[in-house]
C-alpha positions as CSV (number, residue, x, y, z in Angstrom):
1,M,13.7,-16.9,14.8
2,T,13.8,-17.6,10.9
3,S,17.1,-16.0,9.8
4,N,16.9,-13.6,6.5
5,A,19.2,-16.1,4.3
6,E,17.3,-19.4,5.6
7,L,13.8,-16.9,4.4
8,E,14.9,-16.2,0.9
9,T,16.1,-20.1,0.3
10,L,12.5,-20.8,1.3
11,A,11.1,-18.5,-0.5
12,A,13.3,-19.4,-3.7
13,G,12.8,-22.9,-3.4
14,S,9.0,-22.4,-3.3
15,G,6.8,-22.5,-6.1
16,H,4.5,-20.4,-4.3
17,D,4.5,-16.0,-4.4
18,Q,6.4,-15.8,-1.1
19,V,4.2,-12.5,0.7
20,P,6.8,-10.4,2.6
21,V,5.3,-9.6,5.8
22,L,6.5,-7.5,9.0
23,L,6.0,-8.3,12.1
24,V,6.6,-5.9,14.4
25,E,6.3,-7.2,17.9
26,D,8.5,-7.0,21.0
27,D,7.6,-10.1,23.2
28,D,9.3,-13.1,21.6
29,G,6.6,-15.2,23.3
30,D,4.2,-13.5,20.8
31,A,6.2,-13.1,17.8
32,L,7.2,-17.2,18.0
33,L,3.5,-17.5,18.4
34,V,2.5,-16.0,14.7
35,E,5.5,-17.6,12.9
36,E,4.2,-21.0,14.5
37,L,0.9,-20.1,13.6
38,L,1.5,-19.2,9.5
39,R,3.6,-22.1,10.2
40,D,0.8,-24.5,10.5
41,V,-1.3,-23.2,7.8
42,N,1.8,-23.6,5.5
43,A,1.0,-19.5,5.0
44,S,3.2,-18.6,1.6
45,V,4.8,-15.5,4.0
46,V,8.3,-14.7,4.7
47,V,8.3,-13.2,7.9
48,R,11.0,-10.1,8.6
49,R,10.7,-9.2,12.8
50,A,11.5,-5.9,14.4
51,K,11.7,-5.3,17.9
52,S,10.5,-1.8,17.9
53,L,9.3,0.7,15.5
54,G,12.7,2.8,15.0
55,Q,13.4,-1.2,13.9
56,A,10.5,-1.2,11.5
57,R,11.0,2.0,9.8
58,T,13.8,0.9,7.5
59,L,11.8,-2.0,7.0
60,V,8.5,-1.4,6.3
61,S,8.7,-0.3,2.6
62,D,10.2,-4.0,2.0
63,A,6.3,-5.4,3.4
64,A,3.8,-6.5,1.6
65,C,1.8,-7.0,4.8
66,V,2.5,-5.1,8.4
67,L,1.5,-7.1,11.5
68,L,1.8,-4.3,14.3
69,D,1.9,-4.7,18.0
70,L,0.5,-1.3,19.8
71,G,2.1,-2.1,22.8
72,L,5.9,-1.6,21.9
73,P,8.6,0.0,23.9
74,D,8.7,3.3,21.5
75,S,5.3,3.6,20.5
76,Q,2.2,3.1,22.4
77,G,-1.4,3.1,21.3
78,L,-2.1,4.4,17.9
79,Q,1.2,5.9,17.7
80,G,3.0,3.5,16.1
81,L,0.5,2.9,13.3
82,L,0.4,6.5,12.2
83,Q,4.3,6.7,12.6
84,L,4.0,4.2,10.0
85,L,1.7,5.0,8.1
86,S,3.8,8.5,7.7
87,I,6.3,6.3,6.2
88,E,4.8,4.2,3.6
89,P,1.3,5.8,3.2
90,E,0.2,2.7,1.2
91,A,1.0,-0.1,3.5
92,A,-1.1,-2.6,4.0
93,I,-1.2,-2.7,8.2
94,V,-2.9,-5.0,10.4
95,V,-3.0,-4.3,14.3
96,L,-2.7,-6.9,16.8
97,T,-3.5,-6.0,20.2
98,G,-4.0,-7.5,23.1
99,D,-6.7,-5.4,24.2
100,A,-9.7,-7.3,23.2
101,S,-11.5,-3.5,23.0
102,E,-13.6,-3.9,19.9
103,H,-13.2,0.0,20.5
104,L,-10.0,0.1,19.5
105,G,-9.8,-2.0,16.4
106,E,-12.1,0.1,15.6
107,Q,-10.5,3.6,15.9
108,A,-7.8,1.7,13.9
109,V,-9.4,0.9,11.1
110,R,-10.7,4.0,10.9
111,A,-7.2,5.5,10.6
112,G,-5.7,3.7,7.8
113,A,-5.2,-0.2,9.4
114,Q,-6.5,-2.9,7.0
115,D,-8.0,-4.8,10.2
116,Y,-7.0,-5.7,13.7
117,L,-6.9,-9.2,15.4
118,V,-6.6,-9.4,19.2
119,K,-3.5,-11.5,20.0
120,G,-4.8,-14.9,22.2
121,E,-7.5,-15.3,19.8
122,V,-6.0,-15.7,16.5
123,A,-6.2,-19.0,14.7
124,G,-3.4,-19.9,12.2
125,P,-6.3,-20.0,9.3
126,V,-7.7,-16.8,10.1
127,L,-4.5,-14.8,10.6
128,H,-3.3,-15.8,7.3
129,R,-6.5,-14.8,5.5
130,V,-6.3,-11.6,7.2
131,I,-3.0,-11.0,5.7
132,R,-4.2,-12.3,2.0
133,Y,-7.1,-9.8,1.8
134,A,-4.7,-7.7,3.9
135,V,-2.2,-7.6,0.7
136,E,-5.5,-7.8,-2.2
137,R,-6.7,-4.8,-0.5
138,R,-4.1,-2.6,-1.0
139,R,-3.4,-3.5,-4.6
140,A,-6.4,-3.0,-5.4
141,T,-6.2,0.2,-4.2
142,E,-2.8,0.8,-5.7
143,A,-5.0,-0.3,-9.2
144,Q,-7.7,2.3,-8.4
145,R,-5.1,5.1,-7.9
146,E,-3.3,4.1,-11.2
147,L,-6.1,3.8,-13.0
148,R,-7.4,7.6,-11.9
149,I,-4.1,8.8,-12.8
150,A,-3.8,7.6,-16.3
151,Q,-7.6,8.7,-16.9
152,V,-6.1,12.1,-15.9
153,Q,-3.4,11.5,-18.0
154,A,-5.3,10.3,-21.1
155,R,-8.2,13.2,-20.5
156,E,-5.6,15.3,-20.6
157,N,-4.0,14.5,-23.3
158,A,-7.9,14.5,-25.5
159,R,-7.7,18.3,-24.6
160,L,-4.1,19.3,-26.0
161,E,-5.3,16.9,-29.0
162,R,-8.4,19.3,-29.8
163,G,-6.3,22.6,-29.2
164,L,-3.8,21.2,-32.0
165,L,-5.6,19.9,-34.1
166,R,-7.8,23.1,-33.8
167,R,-4.4,25.0,-34.3
168,G,-4.1,23.6,-37.9
169,R,-7.8,24.6,-39.0
170,G,-7.3,27.9,-40.1
171,V,-5.5,29.1,-36.5
172,R,-2.2,30.6,-37.8
173,P,0.2,29.3,-35.9
174,L,1.6,31.9,-33.2
175,G,4.0,35.0,-34.4
176,A,2.6,34.3,-37.7
177,R,1.4,36.9,-39.6
178,P,-2.3,37.5,-41.0
179,H,-3.3,37.2,-44.9
180,R,-4.4,40.5,-45.9
181,R,-7.6,39.5,-48.2
182,R,-8.7,42.4,-51.3
183,L,-11.8,43.0,-50.7
184,R,-13.8,43.2,-54.1
185,T,-16.5,45.5,-54.6
186,R,-18.9,45.4,-57.1
187,A,-20.1,48.0,-59.3
188,G,-23.5,48.3,-59.5
């Protein structure tokens, strides 16, 4: 495992933007395999590792993508995914499982994972692409959310402006006394 100081040096010396990836994996062999797969394809990522869900809780907010093992000492199945999403709802989480069951992968995606991969069936280019796509989907979702907020604010501002303009067209301000007009009568 590369130390955090070495990772920061690698990130600073690279001309590419380094994507911070949190690998939540308790098995040293599986963690080494993931790191080697990414290194072999020169993936522009910086991998930090948590060996348990407890460790991951403190690191998830700094990661652009989380690679989450579903079999951890302190979490089994989708429980870990749900807990991380409760901490960081917009997290781009890719589930890693040793179970080749597509049913579990589909459940994970329905629960909020960006994707799922079966350990031992993943090649470096596929892993790198899944990370990139998960990060981009997360960014697109965030951009859409920000756009919706801006649209709501723009509608509210327009509504307030219309109200203020109406007030300026003969509608008296609060507390102002009405003008008394004298009625003219025609003699006839």
